[in-house]
N, C-alpha and C positions, 0 to 999 in steps of 0.2 A: 620580491615577486614570487607567487606560488608556482611550484613546478607543474608541468603539464601532467594531466591524469593519464593520457593515453598516447602511446608512441604513434607518430604519424604513419608508420609502416609496421603494424604489429605482427604481420605474418613473416616478414622477410628473415628476421634473425632470431625469433623466439620459438619458431615451430619445433626446433630440435632441443630446446632447453629442458622440457619436461615431457616424458612419455604420456600418452593419453590416459593411462590408468591412474596417474597420480591425481590427488584431489586438488581443489582450487584453494591454495593457501597464499595469502598475500605476504608482503615483507614484514608485517607486524604479527604474523602467526595466526591470523584469523581464517578459519575454515569456512568456505562458502558452499551452501547447499540449497539456497532459497532463491528462486527466480520469480520476480514479479513481472507479469506480462500485461502491458496495456493493449487492449484489443481495438481501441478507438480513442480519438481525442474529442469526439463529439459528446455532447451532454444535453439532457432535456431540462436542466435547471441552470442557474447562473449564480452559484454561491459567491458571496462577496469576497471571500478569502481565497478563492480558487481561480476566478476568471472574470473578465470584464463582461458587461452586458452585450456588447457587440464584439464578435470574435470571428476570425477567418480560420475555418477548419481545413485540415489536410485534404487535398484532392484524393478521391478514392484510389487512384492508381498508385499513390505513394504509401498506402496502408498495406501492411503485410497480409497476405492471404493466409487462411487457416493452415494450408499445407506448408507454408513457409514457417509459420510459428511452430508447427509440430516438428519440422526438420531441425530447427534450432534446438528444441528440447531434446530430440533424439541425439543430437551431437553433444549436448551438454551432460547427458546422463552419465557417460563414462568418466566425467570429471567430478562426479559426486553430487550433481544437482538431483534432488529427489522431492523437493517441495515446490509447488507452483501456486501463485495467486494471480487471478485474473482481475484487471482493473481497467480504468478508463481515465478521462472522460467517464461516461456511464456505460459499462460493458453491456448492459441489457438492451441498449439501442443498436448493438451490432446484430445484424440479421443472422438467424440460425445459429446463435451462440451455443446451444446444446450440442451441435455437431462438433464444434471445436473441443468441447469438454470430453466428448466420446473419443475423439482422436487422441487427446492427451492421456485419458485414463487407460488407453490400450497400450501405452508405451511402457515396456518393461523397465522397472527401476523407479518409476514415479509412485510414491507412496502417499502423497497428500496433495489435493487440489482444493483451493479455496477461492472465494470471490468476494469482492467489495462492491457494493451497489448503493445507490441512493434510495432504492426500494420502491420507486414510483411504479415501475413495470413488473415488480416481483410477484404479486399475487397470482396472476394467471400463468406464470412461468415456473413457480417454485417446484412443482412436482416434476416438470420436464428436466429441470436442472439436477434434481436428485436422481432421477432415473438415468441421466446421462453419465453420472459418476461423481458429481460434485458432493462433497461431504461437509464442508465448512462454509459459513457465510457471515459476512459483516455488513450491517446496514448503517449508513451514515445518517444520523438524525441528531441535530444540535439542540432541539427544543421540543417541548410538548405543547407549546403555545402556537396555535395555527396562525395568528397574526405575525408573531415573530418569525415563524417559519417562512412566511412570504417575504418578510423584510430581508432575511438572510439569503434566501434562494432566488429572490426576484421572480418567483413562480408559485402557482398553487400546487397542491398535490399532497398535503399533509395526511389527509384521510387515506389516500392510497398507500402511503408509506406504512401506516399503522396496519392496514389490511395485509400488506406484504409481509410484515413481521409475523403476524399470526399465521399466514399461509405457509411461511417457511417452517414454523414450528410444527404445523400439522403435516407437512411433507416429510419430516424426519430430522430436520436440522436442530441439533441441540448441543450446546446452547446457541441461540442466535446472539451474535455479538453486535452491540450498537455502539458505533463510533461517534463521539460528540466532541467537536472542536470547542474548546473553552476560551472565550474572549472576554477580557475584562471590560466592563462597561456595557456589555451586550448580553452575555449568557450566564452571569453569576446566578441569577434566580432560577436557572434551569437545572442546576446541579442536583438539588434534592429531589425535584419531581422525576427526573430521569432515573436516579438511583431507586426511587420508590417503584417506578415502572418496572425496573429490572427485578426487584424483589417480588413484585406481584405476578410477573409473567414469565419468570424463569429465564430472563435474558441477562447477559453479562454486559454491563455498561463500561465502556472504555473512554475515559476523558483524555483528550489530546491537547497539549499546550499549543497555542497559536504560533505558527511558524512563518518565516519570511518567504512565502511563496505566493503571495497575492498579486493583484494586478497593479498595485501602487508602485511608485518609483522608489520609495524608501520604506524600510521596515519600521513599524511602530512598536518598539519593544514594550511600551507602556500598555499595550493591549493583551499582553500575556497574563492569563490567569494561571498562576503557578500551581504545581501539584500539591504543595503544602497547603495552599489556600483552599483547594478543593477538598483535601482530607479534613481540614478544620470545619468546613461547612457540613460535610457528611457526619463528622463526629458530633457536632452540635445537635443534629437531628436524630441520629440512630445510635449514638454511643461510639466509642473509639473503634477504629479498624486496625488490623495488624497484618503484616506481610503474610501472604499465603505460604504454607510450608513447602509446597511443591513447585517452586519457581523454575521456569525454563531460563537458564542463564543467558541464552541467546535471543530470547523473545524481546521485542521492543517495549512491551508493557510490563510494568511492575504490578503484580496482582496482589489484591488485598481481600481479606475476609472480615465479615462482621463478627464482633465478639459477643453479640446477643444470641448466637446460635443459628441465625438465618443462613441457609446454604448459599445464597447468592454471592457472587464475586464482583469486585470492581477493579478495573485495570486503569493504570495511569501511564500514558505515553508522554514522558517529560523530556522531550528532545532539547528543550532550552535549559531547564534548571538541572536536569540530571542526564546529560548526554550519554548515550549507550553505544557510541562509536567503537569502543574497545572490544565489544562482543558482536559487532555487526557481521551477519552471515548472508547479506542480500545483494543481489544484482537486479537491475531493472532493464527491461526491453521495452522501448517506446513503440507506439503504434506504427511509426514509420521505420522501425527496424534498427534503431540506434541503441547500443548497449551502454548503460550508465552504471558505474560502480558505486555511485553514491546518489542519494536523492538530490544533493546540492552540487553535484559534479558540474564542472565548467567545460568539460570536454566529453566526447562520446566516441564510440567505435561503431562504424557503419557496417552492420551485419547485412543489411538489405543489399548493399552493393556487392557483397560476397555471394549472397544467395542468388542474385539475378545475373551475376557475372560468371557463373560456371564454377565457382570454387567448390572443392570437395569438403567433406565433413572435418578432415584434419585441419584445413585452413580455418574453418569456423572455430574449432577448438583452440587453435593457436591464437586467434583474435580474442577469444574469451579469456584465455590465460593471460594474455598481454594486458587486458583491461584490469584484471584482478591484481596482477603484479604491480601495476602503476597506482593502485588505490592509496589515497592519502590516509593519514592517521585519523583525521576527523574533520567535521564540517566547519569548526571554528566560529560558530554562531556568536559565541560570547567573547570574541576578540575583535580588535579593530581591523584585523586582516580579512574578516568575512566579506565575501563577494557574492551578491545575490545572483543565482543562475538566470540565464536569459529566458529559459522556458518557464511557463507558469505551470501550476500543479496539474491542470487538466491535460497538458501536453506532455508531461513526464509520465504520469500514471501514479495512482495513489499507493 
């Protein structure tokens, strides 16, 4: 049986183990500086690998307020958190999101704020997001075929996504990164067109291996379009690619460059075939205030209960330290021990 990820009483005996100034290092020596914050579990599309057609969203009262999110971040900064990514659900459906970005950008010690969006609402908001302090943006787009887009998302909106990508570039985001989930039997034919779009429009395409976070009861490993297969398809069209010389060893994507001299880059997030658990530097805060130390975590730490129960910042820091201290070595997708988490992707945060 797998060990529990989080102590049931993380504050009681761990608050004195590490002083606040020490960084977040787990038992495997991994340093954590990256907090991914889901601002909502709601979404305006229904991607087949993320959520069912019919879903019950969180009551509004259970979702963290902007001020509560900012307080968690302020408490976490002394522990070394300096990078943030806002996710969902779809973060742009959260009303007045630029105000949250402004709150976070004003926190001393935060050096990087990014956002992942499906892009449907991006065009009219791109400039507001930039002016609020956002500097990096990822747009989820698995296909350039409008018909397949509707099949994958169960909604229309392809044209708005393309418009949003261009609006983001005009607002100052460079490069705009495009996240494409690669699914065997579904999106193989989208690999080359997406790469060409990136080459033509100055976007960085990041292909993500299909992962077991969909609404089905069992994970279908046969749907994984592996990174090597993606590289083979790209090489057949554009010539061989080679690893980029300036890799970030803690980034989830392995970056590649074209050998024909084109400046575009391609990223591969190979969670299945090339797990990067050994260099993971990320924590996740769900929309309802639960801290997860792994995307596939089976247990969570309830920060909302601390926030609304009168806990001080040191109690928040103790809970964060406890979660990191209990982090497992890896998700074990490729073993018989893997257990699919109860939450779906939209409820965890991308």
